[in-house]
C-alpha positions as CSV (number, residue, x, y, z in Angstrom):
1,M,-37.3,-8.3,27.6
2,R,-36.6,-10.3,24.5
3,S,-38.2,-7.8,22.3
4,E,-36.2,-5.0,23.9
5,L,-33.0,-6.9,23.4
6,A,-33.8,-7.6,19.8
7,A,-34.5,-3.9,19.2
8,R,-31.2,-3.0,20.7
9,C,-29.4,-5.6,18.5
10,V,-31.0,-4.1,15.5
11,L,-29.9,-0.5,16.5
12,V,-26.3,-1.7,17.1
13,A,-26.3,-3.5,13.7
14,T,-27.7,-0.4,12.0
15,A,-25.1,1.8,13.6
16,W,-22.4,-0.5,12.7
17,A,-23.5,-0.6,9.1
18,L,-23.8,3.2,9.0
19,C,-20.3,3.6,10.5
20,A,-18.9,1.2,8.0
21,G,-20.4,3.2,5.2
22,C,-18.9,6.4,6.6
23,A,-15.5,5.0,7.4
24,P,-12.6,6.8,5.8
25,S,-11.3,5.2,2.6
26,K,-7.8,3.6,3.0
27,I,-7.1,2.2,-0.5
28,S,-7.4,3.5,-4.0
29,I,-7.1,1.2,-7.1
30,D,-6.6,2.2,-10.8
31,R,-6.6,-0.3,-13.6
32,S,-5.5,0.2,-17.2
33,S,-8.3,0.0,-19.7
34,E,-5.9,-2.3,-21.7
35,I,-5.3,-4.7,-18.8
36,E,-7.5,-7.5,-20.3
37,K,-5.1,-7.8,-23.2
38,Y,-2.3,-8.9,-21.0
39,L,-1.5,-12.4,-19.7
40,V,0.8,-12.1,-16.7
41,K,2.2,-15.3,-15.3
42,T,5.7,-14.3,-14.1
43,I,6.3,-11.2,-11.9
44,A,9.5,-9.7,-10.5
45,V,9.0,-7.6,-7.3
46,L,11.6,-4.8,-7.4
47,P,13.0,-3.4,-4.1
48,F,10.7,-0.6,-3.1
49,D,12.0,2.9,-2.5
50,A,11.0,5.6,-0.1
51,I,10.4,9.4,-0.4
52,E,13.4,10.9,1.0
53,T,12.0,14.4,1.7
54,P,9.9,15.2,4.8
55,Q,6.1,14.6,4.1
56,I,3.1,16.2,5.5
57,T,0.5,14.1,7.3
58,D,-2.8,16.0,7.7
59,T,-4.4,14.8,10.9
60,R,-7.5,17.0,10.3
61,N,-8.8,15.3,7.3
62,P,-10.1,11.7,7.8
63,E,-10.8,11.1,4.1
64,F,-8.5,9.3,1.8
65,S,-5.4,11.4,0.9
66,V,-1.8,11.1,0.3
67,P,0.9,13.2,2.0
68,G,1.9,16.5,0.4
69,G,4.5,15.9,-2.2
70,A,3.4,12.3,-2.9
71,K,1.3,12.3,-6.0
72,R,-0.9,9.3,-6.7
73,S,0.6,6.9,-9.3
74,D,3.7,8.9,-9.3
75,I,6.5,6.3,-8.6
76,S,9.5,7.6,-10.5
77,L,13.2,7.7,-10.1
78,G,13.4,11.4,-9.4
79,K,12.7,13.2,-6.1
80,P,9.1,14.4,-5.8
81,E,8.4,18.0,-5.2
82,V,7.8,19.1,-1.6
83,T,4.7,21.1,-0.7
84,A,5.7,23.7,1.9
85,K,2.9,24.0,4.6
86,F,4.6,25.2,7.8
87,D,1.4,24.9,9.8
88,H,1.5,21.1,9.4
89,P,3.9,18.6,11.0
90,T,6.2,16.7,8.7
91,V,7.7,13.2,9.0
92,T,10.5,11.4,7.2
93,V,10.3,7.8,6.1
94,P,12.8,5.7,8.2
95,S,15.5,3.9,6.3
96,Y,14.2,0.4,7.1
97,A,10.6,1.0,5.9
98,A,11.0,0.4,2.2
99,E,12.6,-3.1,2.7
100,K,10.1,-4.1,5.4
101,V,7.1,-3.2,3.0
102,T,8.8,-4.9,0.1
103,R,9.0,-8.1,2.0
104,M,5.4,-7.9,3.1
105,I,4.1,-7.7,-0.4
106,Y,6.6,-10.3,-1.7
107,G,5.7,-12.8,0.9
108,R,1.9,-12.4,0.2
109,L,2.4,-12.8,-3.6
110,Q,4.4,-15.9,-3.2
111,N,1.2,-17.6,-1.9
112,W,-0.7,-16.5,-4.9
113,R,-1.9,-19.2,-7.4
114,G,-1.5,-18.6,-11.1
115,I,1.5,-16.4,-11.0
116,Q,5.2,-17.1,-10.4
117,V,7.2,-14.5,-8.4
118,L,10.9,-14.5,-8.9
119,P,13.1,-14.7,-5.8
120,L,14.0,-11.3,-4.4
121,D,17.7,-11.9,-4.6
122,E,17.5,-12.5,-8.3
123,T,15.4,-9.4,-8.8
124,V,17.6,-7.2,-6.8
125,G,20.6,-8.4,-8.8
126,A,18.9,-7.5,-12.1
127,F,17.9,-4.1,-10.7
128,K,21.5,-3.3,-9.7
129,A,22.8,-4.6,-13.1
130,A,20.5,-2.1,-14.8
131,G,22.9,0.6,-13.6
132,D,22.4,4.0,-12.0
133,Q,19.3,5.7,-13.2
134,K,18.8,9.3,-14.0
135,E,15.8,11.5,-13.3
136,E,14.5,11.2,-16.9
137,V,14.3,7.4,-16.8
138,T,10.6,6.4,-16.3
139,T,9.3,3.3,-14.7
140,G,8.2,2.1,-18.1
141,Q,11.6,2.4,-19.6
142,L,13.2,0.6,-16.6
143,A,10.6,-2.1,-16.7
144,Q,11.4,-2.9,-20.2
145,K,15.1,-3.1,-19.5
146,I,14.8,-5.3,-16.5
147,A,12.0,-7.5,-17.8
148,A,14.1,-8.4,-20.8
149,R,16.9,-9.4,-18.5
150,L,14.7,-11.5,-16.2
151,K,12.3,-12.7,-18.9
152,V,9.2,-11.9,-16.9
153,D,5.8,-10.7,-18.0
154,A,5.6,-7.7,-15.5
155,L,7.4,-6.0,-12.7
156,L,6.0,-4.6,-9.4
157,F,7.4,-1.3,-8.3
158,G,6.7,0.2,-4.9
159,R,7.2,3.4,-3.0
160,V,6.7,4.2,0.7
161,S,5.5,7.7,1.1
162,V,5.0,7.9,4.9
163,Y,5.9,5.5,7.7
164,Q,5.3,7.2,11.1
165,E,5.4,5.1,14.3
166,R,2.8,5.4,17.0
167,G,3.6,7.8,19.8
168,G,2.7,6.7,23.3
169,S,1.0,3.4,24.2
170,K,-1.7,1.3,22.4
171,F,-4.3,3.0,24.6
172,G,-3.5,6.6,23.8
173,G,-1.0,9.0,22.2
174,D,-0.2,10.0,18.6
175,P,-1.5,7.4,16.1
176,A,0.7,5.6,13.5
177,T,0.5,6.7,9.8
178,V,1.5,4.6,6.9
179,G,1.2,5.1,3.2
180,F,2.7,3.3,0.2
181,E,1.9,2.6,-3.5
182,L,2.3,-0.4,-5.8
183,K,2.6,-0.1,-9.5
184,L,2.5,-3.2,-11.8
185,V,4.2,-2.4,-15.1
186,A,4.1,-4.9,-18.1
187,A,7.2,-5.9,-20.0
188,D,6.4,-3.5,-22.7
189,G,6.4,-0.6,-20.3
190,R,2.6,-0.1,-19.9
191,T,1.3,0.5,-16.4
192,L,-1.4,-2.1,-15.8
193,W,-2.4,-1.5,-12.2
194,V,-1.7,0.9,-9.4
195,G,-2.8,0.3,-5.7
196,N,-2.4,3.1,-3.1
197,Y,-2.8,2.6,0.6
198,Y,-2.7,5.5,3.1
199,E,-4.0,5.4,6.7
200,Q,-3.6,7.4,9.8
201,Q,-5.4,5.4,12.4
202,R,-8.4,7.2,13.7
203,P,-10.0,7.1,17.1
204,M,-13.2,5.1,17.7
205,N,-15.6,8.1,17.1
206,E,-14.2,8.7,13.6
207,D,-13.7,5.2,12.4
208,L,-15.6,2.7,14.6
209,V,-15.2,-0.3,12.3
210,G,-11.5,0.2,11.7
211,F,-10.8,0.8,15.3
212,F,-12.4,-2.5,16.4
213,Q,-10.8,-4.3,13.5
214,R,-7.5,-3.5,15.3
215,G,-8.7,-4.8,18.7
216,G,-9.8,-1.5,20.1
217,V,-6.3,-0.1,20.5
218,F,-3.8,2.1,18.6
219,V,-1.5,-0.2,16.6
220,T,2.1,0.1,15.5
221,A,3.2,1.4,12.0
222,E,4.2,-2.2,11.1
223,E,0.7,-3.5,12.0
224,L,-0.8,-0.8,9.8
225,A,1.5,-1.7,7.0
226,E,0.6,-5.4,7.3
227,Y,-3.1,-4.4,7.0
228,G,-2.4,-2.3,4.0
229,A,-0.4,-5.1,2.3
230,D,-3.3,-7.5,2.9
231,R,-5.8,-5.1,1.4
232,L,-3.7,-4.2,-1.7
233,V,-2.7,-7.8,-2.5
234,K,-6.4,-8.9,-2.4
235,E,-6.9,-6.4,-5.2
236,F,-4.1,-7.7,-7.3
237,P,-5.4,-8.2,-10.9
238,F,-3.6,-11.5,-11.7
239,G,-3.7,-14.9,-10.1
240,E,-5.6,-15.7,-6.9
241,P,-5.1,-16.5,-3.2
242,T,-4.1,-20.1,-2.4
243,P,-7.0,-21.7,-0.5
244,R,-6.4,-22.6,3.1
245,P,-6.4,-26.4,4.1
246,G,-9.9,-27.5,4.8
247,S,-11.6,-24.5,3.1
């Protein structure tokens, strides 16, 4: 009996490992080849924006992707192009999503050792003082302008590309979908780091590990966003997490 039980445990562990290796990617990270030349100690988190046009969520492709019209590393002040695919459903980012994700990221970075994050109110004030921006203004140009005003080493931009709430209950229905991007830009306008998170929660047979990480139920969009914020902040290139008491 013991040998049979041990064999079953090995099979379960093997299956778990295989599923983990095949699980769909949810984050993508890009780092500048020049990042080691920068010393970033002070950061301002700008209020995130959201794509205003309806976006496509492809439920048939479990691999990492971003919605149609939302290019990777394409946080800009102009409206993105929209890809017309009438055979796919589209969703619009709700008005509250950008502020919600901004506060998720800001709250986590406040607990980071080695960097100082300016208060959000101060950053928002400087952003508004920069004036209305036109389409041709790049994030690099805007970063230079605001960094000089705030006297910080870098600014963190963000954009929510999709924020679709779960339909139905936690035991079944349409799964939630969340996607957002972070872009860290130095005071001289150079993009140092980009983190992209996109996930449409998958059923157990498509993402066993991810499904059980969420308690074996379908979670809300806010819970998915919290997960994405945790994952991306862990990849942040400067500072380090504050150790928990007793660790």
